[in-house]
DSSP file (Angstrom, degrees, kcal/mol; ACC not computed):
  #  RESIDUE AA STRUCTURE BP1 BP2  ACC     N-H-->O    O-->H-N    N-H-->O    O-->H-N    TCO  KAPPA ALPHA  PHI   PSI    X-CA   Y-CA   Z-CA
    1    1 A M     >        0   0    0      0, 0.0     4,-2.0     0, 0.0     5,-0.2   0.000 360.0 360.0 360.0 -45.0    0.0    0.0    0.0
    2    2 A V  H  >  +     0   0    0      1,-0.2     4,-2.5     2,-0.2     5,-0.2   0.888 360.0  54.2 -64.1 -39.2    2.8    2.4    0.9
    3    3 A A  H  > S+     0   0    0      1,-0.2     4,-2.3     2,-0.2    -1,-0.2   0.893 108.2  49.4 -62.9 -39.6    4.6    1.7   -2.3
    4    4 A A  H  > S+     0   0    0      2,-0.2     4,-2.4     1,-0.2    -1,-0.2   0.895 111.5  48.8 -66.4 -39.8    1.5    2.5   -4.4
    5    5 A L  H  X S+     0   0    0     -4,-2.0     4,-2.5     2,-0.2    -2,-0.2   0.896 111.1  50.0 -66.9 -39.5    1.1    5.8   -2.5
    6    6 A I  H  X S+     0   0    0     -4,-2.5     4,-2.4     2,-0.2    -2,-0.2   0.917 111.5  49.2 -63.3 -42.6    4.7    6.7   -3.0
    7    7 A S  H  X S+     0   0    0     -4,-2.3     4,-2.1     2,-0.2    -2,-0.2   0.911 112.0  47.8 -62.6 -42.9    4.4    5.9   -6.7
    8    8 A K  H  X S+     0   0    0     -4,-2.4     4,-2.6     2,-0.2    -2,-0.2   0.902 111.3  50.8 -65.7 -40.4    1.3    8.1   -7.0
    9    9 A R  H  X S+     0   0    0     -4,-2.5     4,-2.7     1,-0.2    -2,-0.2   0.916 109.9  49.7 -63.3 -42.6    2.9   10.9   -5.1
   10   10 A A  H  X S+     0   0    0     -4,-2.4     4,-2.1     2,-0.2    -1,-0.2   0.898 110.9  50.7 -62.0 -40.7    5.9   10.8   -7.4
   11   11 A E  H  X S+     0   0    0     -4,-2.1     4,-2.2     2,-0.2    -2,-0.2   0.934 112.4  45.3 -62.5 -47.0    3.6   10.8  -10.5
   12   12 A L  H  X S+     0   0    0     -4,-2.6     4,-2.5     1,-0.2    -2,-0.2   0.895 111.7  52.0 -66.0 -39.8    1.7   13.9   -9.2
   13   13 A A  H  X S+     0   0    0     -4,-2.7     4,-2.4     1,-0.2    -1,-0.2   0.895 109.8  50.4 -62.4 -39.1    4.9   15.7   -8.3
   14   14 A G  H  X S+     0   0    0     -4,-2.1     4,-2.5    -5,-0.2    -2,-0.2   0.902 110.0  49.6 -64.9 -41.2    6.2   15.1  -11.8
   15   15 A L  H  X S+     0   0    0     -4,-2.2     4,-2.7     2,-0.2    -2,-0.2   0.912 110.8  49.8 -63.5 -42.1    3.0   16.4  -13.3
   16   16 A I  H  X S+     0   0    0     -4,-2.5     4,-2.5     2,-0.2    -2,-0.2   0.934 111.6  48.4 -62.0 -45.9    3.1   19.5  -11.2
   17   17 A E  H  X S+     0   0    0     -4,-2.4     4,-2.1     1,-0.2    -2,-0.2   0.915 112.3  48.9 -60.7 -43.4    6.8   20.1  -12.2
   18   18 A H  H  X S+     0   0    0     -4,-2.5     4,-2.2     1,-0.2    -2,-0.2   0.929 112.5  47.6 -62.3 -45.7    5.9   19.6  -15.8
   19   19 A Q  H  X S+     0   0    0     -4,-2.7     4,-2.5     1,-0.2    -2,-0.2   0.869 109.8  53.2 -66.7 -35.9    2.9   22.0  -15.7
   20   20 A Q  H  X S+     0   0    0     -4,-2.5     4,-2.3     2,-0.2    -1,-0.2   0.908 109.4  48.6 -65.0 -40.5    5.0   24.7  -13.9
   21   21 A K  H  X S+     0   0    0     -4,-2.1     4,-2.3     2,-0.2    -2,-0.2   0.911 111.8  49.9 -63.0 -41.6    7.7   24.5  -16.6
   22   22 A E  H  X S+     0   0    0     -4,-2.2     4,-2.5     2,-0.2    -2,-0.2   0.896 109.5  51.1 -64.1 -40.6    4.9   24.8  -19.2
   23   23 A M  H  X S+     0   0    0     -4,-2.5     4,-2.6     2,-0.2    -1,-0.2   0.902 109.9  49.5 -64.4 -40.7    3.4   27.8  -17.4
   24   24 A R  H  X S+     0   0    0     -4,-2.3     4,-2.3     2,-0.2    -2,-0.2   0.912 111.3  49.7 -63.5 -41.3    6.9   29.5  -17.3
   25   25 A R  H  X S+     0   0    0     -4,-2.3     4,-2.4     2,-0.2    -2,-0.2   0.924 112.4  46.9 -62.8 -44.5    7.3   28.9  -21.0
   26   26 A L  H  X S+     0   0    0     -4,-2.5     4,-2.5     2,-0.2    -2,-0.2   0.892 110.7  52.2 -65.6 -39.3    3.9   30.3  -21.8
   27   27 A A  H  X S+     0   0    0     -4,-2.6     4,-2.3     2,-0.2    -1,-0.2   0.901 110.3  48.9 -63.3 -40.0    4.5   33.4  -19.6
   28   28 A D  H  X S+     0   0    0     -4,-2.3     4,-2.3     2,-0.2    -2,-0.2   0.925 110.9  50.0 -63.8 -44.3    7.8   34.0  -21.4
   29   29 A D  H  X S+     0   0    0     -4,-2.4     4,-2.3     1,-0.2    -2,-0.2   0.906 111.0  49.7 -59.6 -42.0    6.0   33.6  -24.8
   30   30 A L  H  X S+     0   0    0     -4,-2.5     4,-2.7     2,-0.2    -1,-0.2   0.899 109.1  51.7 -65.2 -40.8    3.4   36.1  -23.6
   31   31 A A  H  X S+     0   0    0     -4,-2.3     4,-2.2     2,-0.2    -1,-0.2   0.906 110.8  48.2 -62.7 -41.5    6.0   38.6  -22.5
   32   32 A H  H  X S+     0   0    0     -4,-2.3     4,-2.1     2,-0.2    -2,-0.2   0.906 112.2  49.0 -64.7 -41.3    7.8   38.4  -25.9
   33   33 A L  H  X S+     0   0    0     -4,-2.3     4,-2.5     2,-0.2    -2,-0.2   0.910 110.1  51.2 -65.0 -42.0    4.4   38.9  -27.7
   34   34 A D  H  X S+     0   0    0     -4,-2.7     4,-2.3     1,-0.2    -2,-0.2   0.912 109.5  50.3 -60.6 -42.7    3.6   41.9  -25.4
   35   35 A A  H  X S+     0   0    0     -4,-2.2     4,-1.5     1,-0.2    -1,-0.2   0.898 110.6  49.6 -63.4 -39.7    7.0   43.5  -26.2
   36   36 A T  H  X S+     0   0    0     -4,-2.1     4,-1.7     2,-0.2    -2,-0.2   0.909 109.5  51.5 -65.8 -41.7    6.4   42.9  -30.0
   37   37 A L  H  X S+     0   0    0     -4,-2.5     4,-2.4     1,-0.2    -2,-0.2   0.914 108.2  52.0 -59.8 -42.4    2.9   44.5  -29.7
   38   38 A R  H  < S+     0   0    0     -4,-2.3    -1,-0.2     1,-0.2    -2,-0.2   0.816 104.8  57.2 -65.9 -29.6    4.5   47.6  -27.9
   39   39 A L  H  < S+     0   0    0     -4,-1.5    -1,-0.2     1,-0.2    -2,-0.2   0.921 116.5  33.7 -63.7 -43.3    7.0   47.9  -30.8
   40   40 A F  H  < S+     0   0    0     -4,-1.7    -2,-0.2     1,-0.3    -1,-0.2   0.725 136.7  22.2 -86.9 -23.0    4.2   48.2  -33.4
   41   41 A S    ><  +     0   0    0     -4,-2.4     3,-1.8    -5,-0.2    -1,-0.3  -0.638  63.9 177.8-145.5  82.3    1.7   50.1  -31.2
   42   42 A P  T 3  S+     0   0    0      0, 0.0    -4,-0.1     0, 0.0    -1,-0.1   0.756  81.2  56.5 -60.4 -25.7    3.4   51.9  -28.2
   43   43 A E  T 3  S+     0   0    0      2,-0.1    -5,-0.1    -5,-0.0     2,-0.0   0.473  78.6 123.8 -86.5  -0.2    0.1   53.3  -27.0
   44   44 A I    <   -     0   0    0     -3,-1.8     2,-0.8    -7,-0.2     3,-0.1  -0.340  55.5-144.0 -66.8 138.1   -1.6   49.9  -26.6
   45   45 A D    >   -     0   0    0      1,-0.1     3,-1.8    -2,-0.0     4,-0.2  -0.885   9.9-165.9-101.4 103.4   -3.1   49.1  -23.2
   46   46 A L  G >  S+     0   0    0     -2,-0.8     3,-1.2     1,-0.3    -1,-0.1   0.699  81.1  71.2 -66.2 -19.7   -2.5   45.3  -22.9
   47   47 A R  G 3  S+     0   0    0      1,-0.2    -1,-0.3    -3,-0.1    -3,-0.0   0.713  89.4  62.7 -69.3 -18.6   -4.9   45.1  -19.9
   48   48 A T  G <  S+     0   0    0     -3,-1.8     2,-0.8     2,-0.1    -1,-0.2   0.595  80.9  93.4 -82.6  -9.4   -7.8   45.7  -22.3
   49   49 A I  S <  S-     0   0    0     -3,-1.2     2,-0.2    -4,-0.2    -1,-0.0  -0.752  73.5-144.2 -87.2 111.8   -7.0   42.5  -24.2
   50   50 A R        -     0   0    0     -2,-0.8     2,-0.2     1,-0.1    -2,-0.1  -0.462  18.7-108.0 -77.2 146.1   -9.2   39.8  -22.6
   51   51 A A        -     0   0    0     -2,-0.2     2,-0.4     1,-0.1    -1,-0.1  -0.504  33.2-118.8 -70.6 138.2   -7.9   36.3  -22.3
   52   52 A K        -     0   0    0     -2,-0.2     2,-0.2     1,-0.1    -1,-0.1  -0.649  30.8-114.8 -79.2 132.3   -9.5   33.8  -24.7
   53   53 A V        -     0   0    0     -2,-0.4     2,-0.7     1,-0.1    -1,-0.1  -0.491  22.2-138.5 -71.3 131.6  -11.3   31.0  -22.8
   54   54 A H        -     0   0    0     -2,-0.2     2,-0.4     2,-0.0    -1,-0.1  -0.826  22.9-166.6 -92.5 118.3   -9.8   27.6  -23.3
   55   55 A R        -     0   0    0     -2,-0.7     2,-0.5     0, 0.0    -2,-0.0  -0.869  16.3-138.3-109.9 139.4  -12.6   25.0  -23.8
   56   56 A V        -     0   0    0     -2,-0.4     3,-0.1     1,-0.0    -2,-0.0  -0.832  31.6-116.7 -92.5 127.3  -12.2   21.3  -23.7
   57   57 A R        -     0   0    0     -2,-0.5     2,-0.2     1,-0.1     5,-0.1  -0.300  29.2-107.5 -65.0 145.6  -14.2   19.6  -26.4
   58   58 A N        -     0   0    0      3,-0.1    -1,-0.1     1,-0.1     3,-0.1  -0.513  17.4-145.5 -73.7 138.1  -16.9   17.3  -25.4
   59   59 A R  S    S+     0   0    0     -2,-0.2    -1,-0.1     1,-0.2     3,-0.1   0.626  94.3  52.3 -81.9 -11.8  -16.2   13.6  -25.9
   60   60 A F  S    S+     0   0    0      1,-0.1     2,-0.4     2,-0.0    -1,-0.2   0.759 109.0  43.1 -93.3 -27.2  -19.8   12.7  -26.8
   61   61 A F        -     0   0    0     -3,-0.1    -3,-0.1     4,-0.0    -1,-0.1  -0.919  69.9-130.5-127.4 144.7  -20.5   15.3  -29.5
   62   62 A R    >>  -     0   0    0     -2,-0.4     3,-2.1     1,-0.2     4,-0.6  -0.466  62.4 -65.9 -76.9 162.6  -18.8   16.7  -32.5
   63   63 A P  T 34 S+     0   0    0      0, 0.0    -1,-0.2     0, 0.0    -6,-0.0  -0.297 123.9   3.2 -55.2 126.4  -18.9   20.5  -32.7
   64   64 A G  T 3> S+     0   0    0     -3,-0.1     4,-1.9     1,-0.0     5,-0.2   0.237 101.6 106.8  84.6 -13.7  -22.5   21.7  -33.2
   65   65 A E  H <> S+     0   0    0     -3,-2.1     4,-2.4     1,-0.2     5,-0.2   0.908  75.9  51.0 -67.4 -42.8  -24.0   18.2  -32.9
   66   66 A C  H  X S+     0   0    0     -4,-0.6     4,-2.6     1,-0.2    -1,-0.2   0.918 110.2  49.5 -62.7 -43.6  -25.4   18.6  -29.4
   67   67 A Q  H  > S+     0   0    0      1,-0.2     4,-2.5     2,-0.2    -1,-0.2   0.913 110.8  50.0 -63.1 -41.9  -27.2   21.9  -30.4
   68   68 A R  H  X S+     0   0    0     -4,-1.9     4,-2.2     1,-0.2    -1,-0.2   0.914 111.9  48.5 -61.9 -41.5  -28.7   20.3  -33.5
   69   69 A M  H  X S+     0   0    0     -4,-2.4     4,-2.5     2,-0.2    -2,-0.2   0.907 110.1  51.0 -65.8 -41.1  -29.9   17.4  -31.5
   70   70 A V  H  X S+     0   0    0     -4,-2.6     4,-2.3     2,-0.2    -2,-0.2   0.922 110.5  49.1 -62.6 -43.3  -31.5   19.6  -28.8
   71   71 A L  H  X S+     0   0    0     -4,-2.5     4,-2.3     1,-0.2    -1,-0.2   0.893 110.9  50.5 -63.3 -38.5  -33.3   21.6  -31.5
   72   72 A D  H  X S+     0   0    0     -4,-2.2     4,-2.6     2,-0.2    -2,-0.2   0.903 108.4  52.8 -63.2 -40.9  -34.5   18.3  -33.0
   73   73 A I  H  X S+     0   0    0     -4,-2.5     4,-1.2     1,-0.2    -2,-0.2   0.917 111.4  45.6 -61.7 -43.8  -35.8   17.2  -29.6
   74   74 A F  H  <>S+     0   0    0     -4,-2.3     5,-0.8     2,-0.2     4,-0.5   0.886 110.8  53.8 -67.0 -37.4  -37.7   20.5  -29.2
   75   75 A R  H ><5S+     0   0    0     -4,-2.3     3,-1.1     1,-0.2    -2,-0.2   0.926 110.3  46.4 -61.5 -44.0  -39.1   20.1  -32.8
   76   76 A E  H 3<5S+     0   0    0     -4,-2.6    -1,-0.2     1,-0.2    -2,-0.2   0.724 101.6  66.1 -71.8 -21.0  -40.3   16.6  -32.0
   77   77 A A  T ><5S-     0   0    0     -4,-1.2     3,-1.3    -5,-0.2    -1,-0.2   0.603  98.1-141.7 -75.4 -10.4  -41.9   17.8  -28.7
   78   78 A Q  T < 5 -     0   0    0     -3,-1.1    -3,-0.1    -4,-0.5    -2,-0.1   0.896  69.9 -36.9  50.5  52.8  -44.3   20.0  -30.8
   79   79 A G  T 3 <S+     0   0    0     -5,-0.8    -1,-0.3     1,-0.3     2,-0.1   0.345 100.9 138.2  89.7  -6.5  -44.3   23.0  -28.5
   80   80 A A    <   -     0   0    0     -3,-1.3    -1,-0.3    -6,-0.2     2,-0.3  -0.436  57.5-113.8 -72.3 146.8  -44.2   21.2  -25.2
   81   81 A A        -     0   0    0     56,-0.1     2,-0.4    -2,-0.1    56,-0.2  -0.610  35.0-160.3 -79.1 140.7  -41.9   22.6  -22.5
   82   82 A L  E     -A  136   0A   0     54,-2.5    54,-2.2    -2,-0.3     2,-0.2  -0.942   9.9-137.5-126.1 144.9  -38.9   20.3  -21.6
   83   83 A S  E  >  -A  135   0A   0     -2,-0.4     4,-2.3    52,-0.2     5,-0.2  -0.508  32.3-108.5 -90.5 166.7  -36.6   20.1  -18.6
   84   84 A S  H  > S+     0   0    0     50,-0.7     4,-2.8     1,-0.2    27,-0.1   0.856 120.9  54.6 -64.6 -32.9  -32.9   19.6  -18.8
   85   85 A R  H  > S+     0   0    0      2,-0.2     4,-2.6    47,-0.2    -1,-0.2   0.926 107.7  48.5 -66.4 -43.2  -33.3   16.1  -17.5
   86   86 A Q  H  > S+     0   0    0      2,-0.2     4,-2.1     1,-0.2    -2,-0.2   0.910 113.9  46.8 -62.0 -41.0  -35.9   15.3  -20.2
   87   87 A I  H  X S+     0   0    0     -4,-2.3     4,-2.6     2,-0.2    -2,-0.2   0.918 111.3  52.1 -66.3 -42.3  -33.5   16.7  -22.8
   88   88 A G  H  X S+     0   0    0     -4,-2.8     4,-2.3     1,-0.2    -2,-0.2   0.897 109.5  49.0 -60.4 -42.0  -30.6   14.8  -21.3
   89   89 A E  H  X S+     0   0    0     -4,-2.6     4,-2.1     1,-0.2    -1,-0.2   0.907 112.1  48.6 -63.5 -41.8  -32.5   11.5  -21.5
   90   90 A A  H  X S+     0   0    0     -4,-2.1     4,-2.5     2,-0.2    -2,-0.2   0.885 110.3  51.5 -66.9 -38.0  -33.4   12.2  -25.1
   91   91 A L  H  X S+     0   0    0     -4,-2.6     4,-2.2     2,-0.2    -2,-0.2   0.930 109.6  49.5 -63.3 -44.9  -29.8   13.0  -25.9
   92   92 A A  H  <>S+     0   0    0     -4,-2.3     5,-2.8     1,-0.2     4,-0.3   0.904 112.1  48.8 -60.9 -41.1  -28.6    9.7  -24.4
   93   93 A A  H ><5S+     0   0    0     -4,-2.1     3,-1.0     3,-0.2    -1,-0.2   0.916 110.9  49.8 -65.4 -42.6  -31.2    7.8  -26.3
   94   94 A R  H 3<5S+     0   0    0     -4,-2.5    -1,-0.2     1,-0.3    -2,-0.2   0.852 113.1  46.1 -65.3 -33.9  -30.2    9.5  -29.6
   95   95 A K  T 3<5S-     0   0    0     -4,-2.2    -1,-0.3    -5,-0.2    -2,-0.2   0.441 111.3-124.3 -86.5   0.5  -26.6    8.7  -29.0
   96   96 A R  T < 5 +     0   0    0     -3,-1.0     2,-0.3    -4,-0.3    -3,-0.2   0.895  56.6 155.6  56.0  43.8  -27.5    5.1  -28.1
   97   97 A L      < -     0   0    0     -5,-2.8    -1,-0.2    -6,-0.1    -2,-0.1  -0.733  55.4 -94.7 -98.4 149.8  -25.7    5.5  -24.7
   98   98 A E        -     0   0    0     -2,-0.3     2,-2.5     1,-0.1     5,-0.2  -0.463  37.4-127.8 -63.6 126.0  -26.6    3.4  -21.7
   99   99 A P        +     0   0    0      0, 0.0    -1,-0.1     0, 0.0     2,-0.1  -0.275  51.3 153.4 -78.9  58.1  -29.1    5.5  -19.7
  100  100 A T     >  -     0   0    0     -2,-2.5     4,-2.8     1,-0.1     5,-0.2  -0.368  59.7-107.7 -77.2 165.3  -27.3    5.3  -16.4
  101  101 A T  H  > S+     0   0    0      1,-0.2     4,-2.1     2,-0.2     5,-0.1   0.902 121.5  49.3 -59.3 -41.9  -27.7    8.0  -13.8
  102  102 A V  H  > S+     0   0    0      2,-0.2     4,-2.2     1,-0.2    -1,-0.2   0.913 112.3  47.3 -65.5 -42.9  -24.2    9.3  -14.5
  103  103 A M  H  > S+     0   0    0      2,-0.2     4,-2.6     1,-0.2     5,-0.2   0.916 111.5  50.2 -66.4 -43.2  -24.7    9.3  -18.2
  104  104 A I  H  X S+     0   0    0     -4,-2.8     4,-2.5     1,-0.2    -1,-0.2   0.907 110.6  50.9 -61.0 -41.0  -28.1   11.1  -17.9
  105  105 A E  H  X S+     0   0    0     -4,-2.1     4,-2.2    -5,-0.2    -1,-0.2   0.904 110.3  48.7 -64.5 -41.4  -26.4   13.7  -15.6
  106  106 A Q  H  X S+     0   0    0     -4,-2.2     4,-2.0     2,-0.2    -2,-0.2   0.928 113.6  46.3 -63.2 -44.8  -23.6   14.3  -18.2
  107  107 A M  H  X S+     0   0    0     -4,-2.6     4,-2.6     1,-0.2    -2,-0.2   0.865 109.8  55.1 -65.3 -35.4  -26.1   14.7  -21.0
  108  108 A R  H  X S+     0   0    0     -4,-2.5     4,-2.6     2,-0.2    -1,-0.2   0.905 106.9  50.2 -63.5 -41.7  -28.2   17.0  -18.8
  109  109 A K  H  X S+     0   0    0     -4,-2.2     4,-1.9     2,-0.2    -2,-0.2   0.909 111.2  48.4 -63.8 -41.4  -25.1   19.2  -18.3
  110  110 A N  H  X S+     0   0    0     -4,-2.0     4,-2.0     1,-0.2    -2,-0.2   0.924 111.6  51.0 -60.7 -43.3  -24.6   19.3  -22.0
  111  111 A A  H  X S+     0   0    0     -4,-2.6     4,-3.2     1,-0.2     5,-0.2   0.898 106.4  53.7 -62.3 -42.1  -28.2   20.2  -22.5
  112  112 A I  H  X S+     0   0    0     -4,-2.6     4,-2.6     1,-0.2     5,-0.2   0.917 107.9  50.3 -61.3 -43.4  -28.1   23.0  -20.0
  113  113 A G  H  X S+     0   0    0     -4,-1.9     4,-1.8     1,-0.2    -1,-0.2   0.926 114.4  43.7 -59.6 -45.0  -25.2   24.6  -21.8
  114  114 A V  H  X S+     0   0    0     -4,-2.0     4,-2.8     2,-0.2     5,-0.2   0.919 112.7  52.0 -66.8 -44.1  -27.0   24.4  -25.1
  115  115 A V  H  X S+     0   0    0     -4,-3.2     4,-2.3     1,-0.2    -2,-0.2   0.903 109.2  50.0 -61.7 -41.4  -30.3   25.6  -23.7
  116  116 A H  H  X S+     0   0    0     -4,-2.6     4,-2.3    -5,-0.2    -1,-0.2   0.909 111.6  48.6 -64.8 -40.0  -28.7   28.7  -22.1
  117  117 A R  H  X S+     0   0    0     -4,-1.8     4,-1.7    -5,-0.2    -2,-0.2   0.931 113.5  46.7 -62.2 -44.8  -27.0   29.5  -25.4
  118  118 A L  H  <>S+     0   0    0     -4,-2.8     5,-1.9     1,-0.2     6,-1.4   0.812 110.5  53.2 -69.5 -29.3  -30.3   29.1  -27.3
  119  119 A T  H ><5S+     0   0    0     -4,-2.3     3,-0.9    -5,-0.2    -1,-0.2   0.914 107.9  50.4 -69.3 -42.8  -32.1   31.2  -24.7
  120  120 A R  H 3<5S+     0   0    0     -4,-2.3    -2,-0.2     1,-0.3    -1,-0.2   0.856 110.5  49.9 -62.5 -33.9  -29.5   34.0  -25.1
  121  121 A S  T 3<5S-     0   0    0     -4,-1.7    -1,-0.3    -5,-0.2    -2,-0.2   0.583 116.5-116.0 -81.6  -8.4  -30.1   33.9  -28.9
  122  122 A G  T < 5S+     0   0    0     -3,-0.9    -3,-0.2    -4,-0.5    -2,-0.1   0.514  85.9 114.1  89.2   4.8  -33.9   34.0  -28.4
  123  123 A T  S   <S+     0   0    0     -5,-1.9    16,-2.8    -6,-0.2     2,-0.3   0.881  80.3  32.1 -75.7 -38.6  -34.5   30.6  -29.9
  124  124 A L  E    S-B  138   0A   0     -6,-1.4    -2,-0.2    14,-0.3    14,-0.2  -0.835  70.4-159.6-115.8 156.2  -35.8   29.2  -26.6
  125  125 A I  E     -B  137   0A   0     12,-2.8    12,-2.3    -2,-0.3     2,-0.1  -0.971  32.2 -98.8-131.3 148.8  -37.6   30.8  -23.7
  126  126 A P  E     -B  136   0A   0      0, 0.0    10,-0.3     0, 0.0     3,-0.1  -0.463  33.5-171.4 -63.3 136.9  -38.0   29.8  -20.1
  127  127 A A  E     -     0   0A   0      8,-3.0     2,-0.3     1,-0.4     9,-0.2   0.195  42.3 -99.6-118.6  14.6  -41.4   28.1  -19.7
  128  128 A G  E     -B  135   0A   0      7,-0.6     7,-2.6     2,-0.0    -1,-0.4  -0.771  51.1 -56.6 108.0-152.1  -41.6   27.8  -15.9
  129  129 A R  E     -B  134   0A   0     -2,-0.3     5,-0.2     5,-0.3     2,-0.2  -0.950  38.1-178.6-134.9 152.0  -40.9   24.9  -13.6
  130  130 A D  E >   -B  133   0A   0      3,-2.7     3,-1.5    -2,-0.3   -48,-0.0  -0.671  57.0 -72.9-130.2-167.8  -42.1   21.3  -13.3
  131  131 A G  T 3  S+     0   0    0      1,-0.3     3,-0.1    -2,-0.2    -2,-0.0   0.690 132.0  51.8 -62.9 -17.6  -41.2   18.6  -10.8
  132  132 A L  T 3  S-     0   0    0      1,-0.3     2,-0.3     2,-0.0    -1,-0.3   0.468 118.6-100.4 -98.6  -4.0  -37.8   18.1  -12.5
  133  133 A G  E <  S+ B   0 130A   0     -3,-1.5    -3,-2.7   -50,-0.1    -1,-0.3  -0.875  74.9   5.2 122.2-155.9  -36.8   21.8  -12.4
  134  134 A A  E     - B   0 129A   0     -2,-0.3   -50,-0.7    -5,-0.2     2,-0.3  -0.287  63.0-157.1 -65.9 149.7  -36.8   24.6  -15.0
  135  135 A T  E     -AB  83 128A   0     -7,-2.6    -8,-3.0   -52,-0.2    -7,-0.6  -0.903   4.3-159.0-126.7 157.9  -38.3   24.0  -18.4
  136  136 A W  E     -AB  82 126A   0    -54,-2.2   -54,-2.5    -2,-0.3     2,-0.3  -0.933   4.6-169.8-133.5 156.3  -37.9   25.7  -21.7
  137  137 A A  E     - B   0 125A   0    -12,-2.3   -12,-2.8    -2,-0.3     2,-0.2  -0.928  38.3 -84.6-140.1 164.2  -39.9   25.9  -24.9
  138  138 A V  E       B   0 124A   0     -2,-0.3   -14,-0.3   -14,-0.2   -15,-0.1  -0.520 360.0 360.0 -71.5 136.5  -39.4   27.2  -28.4
  139  139 A A              0   0    0    -16,-2.8    -1,-0.1    -2,-0.2   -15,-0.1   0.482 360.0 360.0 -68.6 360.0  -39.9   30.9  -28.7
């Protein structure tokens, strides 16, 4: 047991060291880029440049696939309001994934992200609440 814990600790320490080296390299690259920007535009305020969010791609869906499926699910619901759990269950069924509690929860999280994006764009609207939580409908 102790040998396994020592091995795991060594592995984690190695990962931390590697990531710290990578962070130093990226910080150096950023400093060089900032200096180059100042050469071409001395008046630039680098604090106004927002960091681009790094997103990890979903392993279940290709880009845009989840949103298309959610829109299809709403189309087939024929105007009925749906909860994120109902959408998650439908997504799991469409992807032919085993409908375990963990899988439904993962699909529900994917559904919530898509629903919030579609709500911001005006495609979906909040439709109240049911026993499963908030519901949405097509605008």
